[in-house]
N, C-alpha and C positions, 0 to 999 in steps of 0.2 A: 463505389469501391468494392473490390472482391471481398468475400468473407474471409476473415483471418482465423487461423488455428494455431495453437501452440502444440509443439511436439517435443517430447523429452528425449530427443536423440539428435546428434549433430547432423546438420543438413549440408549437402554438398551439391554445388551447381551441376546440372546435367544428369544427376542421378535419378533413377526411378525408385520411388519411396513407397513402402507399404505403410499406409496410414494406421495409427493406433485405433483401438476399438472405440474410444470416446469420440474421436474425430469422425469415424465412420458413422456413428449414430447421429452426430450433429449434421453431417453432410446429408444424411437421409431425411432428417427433419426439415432441412432447408430445400429438399427436393432438387438438389443439384444433379447434374448428369455429366457423363464423360464429355470432355471438351470444354467444360466450364472452368473459368479462371478462379483460383483461390490464392491466398497468401499464407505462407508458413513461416513461423519463427521458432527458434529453439532456445531462446533466453540468453544466448551468448552474444547478442548484439546484432542489430540489423534484421532483415527479413529476406525471404525469397519469393518471387513470383512463382507460381506453379500452375499446372493444368491437370485436372482429373483425367486419368486415362482409362481406369476401370472402376466399376461400382457394382458390387453384388450385395446380397442381403447381409453378409457379415464381413465383407472386406471391401477395401478401396485402395487404389494406387494412384500416385500422382507423379508427373514428370516435373522435377525441380528445375527452376530457371536460375537466372543470375542473382547474385547477392546485391541487395540494396542496403547501403550502410547508414541510411537516414535513421535518426533516433527522435524520440519524443520525450526525452528525460529532462528534468530540471537541471540547470547548470550548477547545482549544489545539492548535497544529500540532506534529506530530512527523515529523522526517525520519529514516529508517533508512538509515544508510550501512553496507552489508553487504559484507564480504569475499566474493568469489565462492566458492560452494560447488559441489562436484561432484555428478554424477548428477542425480537428481530433487530434491535437497535445496533448491536455489534456487527451483524452481517451488513447492514445498510451503510454504516459509517466506514467499514473497511473497504467496501466497494467504491464509495465516493472518494475516500482518501487516496486510493490508487489512481482514480481519474484526475485528482489534483496533484499527482506527482510524488507522493510519499515514497521513500526509498526502502524503509523497513518499518515493521509494526511490532510493538512489544505489548502484548496484553498483560494487564497487571491486576492482581487481587489486592484490593484496598479494604479498609475497615468498613466502609459504607457500601461496598459492592453488593448488589442484590443477588447476583449469581455467584455461586461458589463452585469452583472447578478444581479437580485434582485427579491424579492417576489416569485411568483409562478415559474418563470423561474429558479431561483436559486435552489428552492426546488426540481424541477424535475431533474435538472442536478445532484444534490447530490444523488438522488435515482438512476439515471442512472450510476453514477460513483461507487456507492456501489455495483451494480449488476456486473460491470466490475471487481471489487475486488473479488467478489465471484467466478466468472468464472476463474480468474487468479489463485486463491488458488486451485481450482479443478484441474487445469492443472499442477501447479508447485509442488504440494505435501504438501502445507501448510495446517494445520488444524485449525489455528486461523485467523479470518478475521480482517485485519486492518480496522479501522474506518475512514470514510471520514466525516470530520466535515462540518457544514454549511459554505457557502461562507462568508468570513468576509473581512472588509477593513484592509489594512495593518496597518493604524493608530490605528484602534480599537483593532487589535490583538496583537500588540507589547507589551502592558502592561500585557497581559495574557500569553505570552510565558513563558514556564517553566523556572524558575530561577534555578532549580535543575539540569538541563541538560547543557551540553556544547552547547553553542549557536553560530552557524557559519553562516556567510553571504558570499556567493560566489560573488566576485566583481573583475572587471577588474582593479580596482585601488589598489587592495591588493598586498602586497609584501610577505606575509607569505604563504608558501607552505602548502596546506592541508595535503598531505601525511607526510611531515616532522613534522608538528604540531601534527598530529594524532599519529605518532610514539613516540613523546616526552611525550604525555599525554595518552598513550595507557591504562594504568591501570585505571586511573580516569575516562576516557571517557567510558570505558566498564562498569564501575560501575554506572556512572551518566546517560548514554545515550546521544544522540545527537539530537539537533533541527537544521535543515538545511533550510536556507532561500534562495530561488531562485527567481529572478525577472522574469517578463513576457518578451515578445518580446520587444527589446529595453532596457531591464534591468530596474532596479530601478533607480529613479532619484537621483541626488546627495543629495537632501534634505531627501529622504527616506532612503538612505544608512546611512546618518548621524544620523537619528532618530533611526535606528536599532542599530548602534554602541552605542548611548547613552543608549539604552535599554539593553546593555550587550552583544551584538553580536560582535564576532571577525571576521574581514574581512579576507578571505582566497582566495588563487589563485590555479588554476590547470595548470598554465603555461601561455605562451605568446599568445596562440590562443584564440580567442573569440568564445565561444560555443553557439549554439542556446539554447533557453530555454528548449526545449524538450530533449536536449543532456546533459545540464549542471548538472541537479540534478542526472541523472542516472550515469554520470561519477563520481560524488562525492560519490554516494552510492557504486559504484564498488571500488573506492579507499578506502573507509572505511572498506568494506568487506575484502580487501586485507591486510590492516594494523591492524585493530582491531580484525579480525577473522570473518569468515562466509563463506569463499570459501573452 
């Protein structure tokens, strides 16, 4: 399959397109040459076959081909509301969540979050995470980029969580099985979409869980094992893919 590149400009079939600097650098790293086939997508849906026509040290151009409307999206939207994780865990789980089809990502500051982000640091991390989303879409074949929202506090975000979606909280205290619940509500969840709340390292505090439940979240379980924060959301996404469709 030709290498795929995201460009933040509207693509038009049969146009000759000046590739942005980031794509030029990637093309050079891959040692592509004029005449090589590539795929371009602009995040507006579908993709375009293209051919490199020029390649210099600091510029590259491509002839844009026809539009391919094929998509690799899930048939329902999923928002992952993820408690901030430390180290490289947040980067890793965002990349994998994109591969599993997540539609939007909401980073959350919770009481047990190891990482504390605000101001410029939070804005820089949001930009970094959005770049990871782009790279993951290029790799996995998605043509629509999930949005990473600004970091919010759990308390401030709960009243804003979509009341139109199925709202789920993964909790070790829960007795309801996520796969069984998803199976019982398959049609409505596919229509509504799902908002999935995952705590940070150490999980959400009992008070935070209670606040989420008062806000309309249903506590669900994936079984008796306690999963790390970087595993929990991905396991839920995989379960939803299996039950609601997506695999």
